[in-house]
SELOLO-279371 format. One record per residue (C-alpha): x, y, z. Coordinates in steps of 0.02 Angstrom, whole numbers, padded with zeros to 5 digits, always signed. Layout:
N
XYZ;...
***
This chain:
315
-00590+01051+01119;-00452+01145+01031;-00318+01040+01115;-00398+00884+01038;-00391+00953+00861;-00245+00909+00748;-00211+00941+00562;-00254+00795+00450;-00083+00815+00371;-00016+00718+00521;-00104+00564+00451;-00035+00596+00275;+00150+00605+00318;+00191+00428+00261;+00087+00430+00102;+00215+00511-00017;+00338+00372+00023;+00201+00239+00006;+00160+00305-00169;+00343+00318-00216;+00376+00137-00165;+00220+00076-00256;+00273+00169-00413;+00435+00070-00413;+00353-00098-00368;+00215-00082-00498;+00323+00001-00633;+00201+00147-00643;+00223+00334-00643;+00115+00407-00504;+00105+00582-00432;+00021+00616-00263;-00064+00784-00238;-00120+00831-00062;-00239+00976-00033;-00305+01039+00135;-00171+00959+00244;-00200+01096+00374;-00384+01046+00396;-00407+01001+00579;-00507+00860+00657;-00517+00762+00819;-00359+00665+00866;-00462+00509+00899;-00540+00519+00725;-00368+00547+00651;-00303+00385+00725;-00450+00285+00659;-00440+00348+00479;-00251+00339+00460;-00247+00157+00403;-00404+00166+00292;-00330+00316+00199;-00167+00223+00172;-00258+00073+00102;-00366+00180-00013;-00213+00266-00085;-00129+00096-00112;-00289+00034-00194;-00294+00182-00313;-00112+00152-00360;-00137-00034-00394;-00314-00044-00465;-00344+00133-00527;-00189+00202-00610;-00143+00112-00773;+00031+00069-00835;+00121+00207-00934;+00093+00110-01097;-00094+00092-01066;-00112+00275-01018;-00020+00329-01174;-00132+00218-01282;-00285+00297-01200;-00222+00472-01240;-00176+00514-01060;-00012+00578-00985;+00104+00434-00939;+00107+00493-00758;-00055+00461-00662;-00115+00570-00519;-00191+00524-00351;-00271+00675-00269;-00300+00677-00082;-00404+00823-00018;-00490+00873+00143;-00607+01016+00186;-00738+01066+00314;-00920+01059+00264;-01045+01111+00397;-01013+01012+00556;-00916+00875+00467;-00755+00849+00370;-00752+00781+00193;-00600+00682+00132;-00583+00634-00051;-00464+00506-00126;-00471+00527-00315;-00371+00456-00460;-00371+00488-00648;-00356+00303-00689;-00465+00180-00782;-00613+00185-00662;-00705+00036-00588;-00749-00108-00704;-00932-00116-00655;-00968-00262-00771;-00837-00368-00681;-00900-00310-00510;-01079-00360-00554;-01021-00529-00619;-00914-00566-00464;-01060-00518-00350;-01171-00647-00437;-01033-00779-00437;-01003-00757-00250;-01190-00764-00212;-01192-00590-00135;-01342-00543-00242;-01451-00627-00372;-01438-00586-00556;-01608-00499-00551;-01555-00391-00401;-01391-00343-00485;-01480-00292-00645;-01595-00175-00549;-01451-00088-00461;-01381+00080-00515;-01195+00094-00551;-01168+00182-00382;-01254+00039-00290;-01158-00096-00386;-00992-00009-00350;-01020-00033-00162;-00998-00221-00183;-00810-00188-00167;-00840-00155+00019;-00908-00331+00044;-00789-00444+00146;-00686-00558+00033;-00736-00465-00126;-00598-00429-00251;-00585-00402-00439;-00397-00432-00444;-00343-00572-00561;-00211-00632-00437;-00163-00605-00255;-00011-00492-00237;+00077-00406-00094;-00028-00251-00131;-00204-00319-00158;-00315-00464-00209;-00366-00537-00041;-00530-00441-00032;-00512-00383+00149;-00444-00206+00133;-00596-00110+00073;-00709-00206+00193;-00598-00149+00338;-00599+00029+00270;-00789+00035+00273;-00798-00046+00446;-00673+00078+00523;-00758+00230+00448;-00931+00174+00503;-00862+00140+00678;-00840+00328+00701;-01009+00368+00624;-00941+00412+00452;-00996+00366+00276;-00899+00321+00119;-00965+00347-00057;-00899+00305-00230;-00908+00396-00397;-00825+00313-00545;-00819+00346-00731;-00748+00216-00851;-00582+00275-00922;-00579+00436-00820;-00554+00384-00639;-00633+00352-00470;-00672+00464-00321;-00697+00397-00144;-00783+00523-00031;-00776+00503+00158;-00885+00609+00272;-00856+00605+00460;-00893+00714+00611;-00759+00839+00658;-00749+00766+00832;-00806+00610+00923;-00822+00708+01084;-00965+00829+01052;-01095+00828+00913;-01255+00924+00883;-01403+00805+00884;-01591+00816+00855;-01688+00733+00996;-01843+00640+00935;-01972+00526+01016;-02045+00365+00949;-02165+00257+01051;-02114+00348+01212;-01928+00314+01179;-01805+00454+01146;-01670+00447+01015;-01535+00566+00952;-01509+00590+00765;-01345+00679+00713;-01389+00855+00657;-01268+00846+00511;-01376+00712+00429;-01541+00807+00451;-01595+00907+00298;-01765+00969+00360;-01916+00930+00470;-02090+00906+00398;-02251+00893+00501;-02371+00767+00424;-02556+00736+00456;-02704+00665+00357;-02776+00799+00243;-02630+00918+00272;-02523+00992+00134;-02387+00866+00173;-02467+00695+00193;-02407+00517+00189;-02446+00423+00027;-02427+00239-00006;-02360+00164-00167;-02372-00026-00179;-02392-00030+00010;-02236+00074+00042;-02251+00239+00136;-02182+00391+00044;-02185+00579+00071;-02219+00694-00076;-02111+00845-00038;-02103+00983-00168;-02157+00858-00301;-02017+00739-00254;-02055+00570-00175;-01955+00526-00019;-01961+00347+00049;-02009+00342+00233;-01942+00228+00370;-02046+00222+00531;-01920+00231+00673;-02030+00126+00789;-02029-00020+00666;-01842-00010+00634;-01809-00012+00821;-01930-00156+00849;-02043-00049+00958;-02196-00082+00849;-02246-00205+00713;-02363-00083+00627;-02322+00051+00498;-02459+00171+00547;-02358+00324+00495;-02496+00451+00464;-02478+00591+00592;-02317+00654+00667;-02152+00716+00598;-02040+00659+00456;-01854+00694+00480;-01787+00711+00303;-01613+00636+00313;-01468+00621+00193;-01333+00490+00217;-01201+00492+00080;-01304+00505-00081;-01461+00425-00007;-01604+00537+00048;-01752+00469+00147;-01873+00514+00285;-01878+00447+00463;-02054+00450+00536;-02061+00494+00722;-02202+00538+00842;-02125+00698+00907;-01974+00813+00900;-01896+00897+01053;-01749+01008+01011;-01568+01006+00955;-01437+00982+01088;-01249+00971+01101;-01214+00796+01168;-01056+00708+01224;-01051+00547+01123;-00976+00392+01202;-00923+00243+01096;-01032+00088+01102;-00981-00050+01222;-00890-00194+01137;-01037-00306+01184;-01158-00194+01087;-01056-00151+00933;-01143-00284+00829;-01303-00179+00838;-01278-00074+00682;-01425+00042+00717;-01327+00136+00850;-01166+00232+00823;-01145+00284+01006;-01233+00332+01166;-01235+00477+01287;-01282+00514+01467;-01385+00671+01496;-01451+00748+01655;-01622+00669+01631;-01595+00494+01560;-01483+00374+01468;-01517+00395+01282;-01450+00300+01133;
***
């Protein structure tokens, strides 16, 4: 395993020159700060994230950082900063691409989403700022006024999201108008071996990555932790906080019913979203060797990989 691990700084080597060239092309003053370059991760993961990181840095330079005149008018230093950082967190690695620019124009993003028919006006109005910001990952979506050699075609961020999700990672956005934007990527340290929780649903076994599991809750009618229904939707009241519940059997097409009353709820957190996955039983945690999905099965977004154990073939 150690021979597979390489410092993430190997994927950052070209970025100072990329930022320097963009500074000249865009007539902006941009400084690149890199923290945690010695953080190690799997070589295969490193190859996959190299291009997405480059695009995100280019995006921050073009869309995020303002011109020196605009920054001065806003009371900021003329030189903008893009901060690239990486650190270990549990069994995963977190990579942040942050800038101190103007932040995302959420009003424009919402308007473009309606114009392109991605969502209705009513749906957009109900969305939080964090949800609306994720429209930028939609294929063909761009807020640029014109297509340039740097951006405007609306394909870059869609490819970033696709590549990161291909290795089982997540990407999240935090943006504040006038102060900047932070993209947070969370991915497994290695594609080779991960710790997984083995669960059962309708006599089928599935593996849930341990890094996404917050806690396990046993539920039963009349018990302290029971399933409630609000407007027909199953929820779990856990320490006075309502968690939406997704029955795994229904998601997998194993059952048409939502009879989630007795069993286990796997409280899961993916990016900033927390929810419960209802399963019939829980086995144990196990270190599994994850194999990438076959090219013929990659369109099935429910699965990030598969593994062969001594007892059966599990997805």
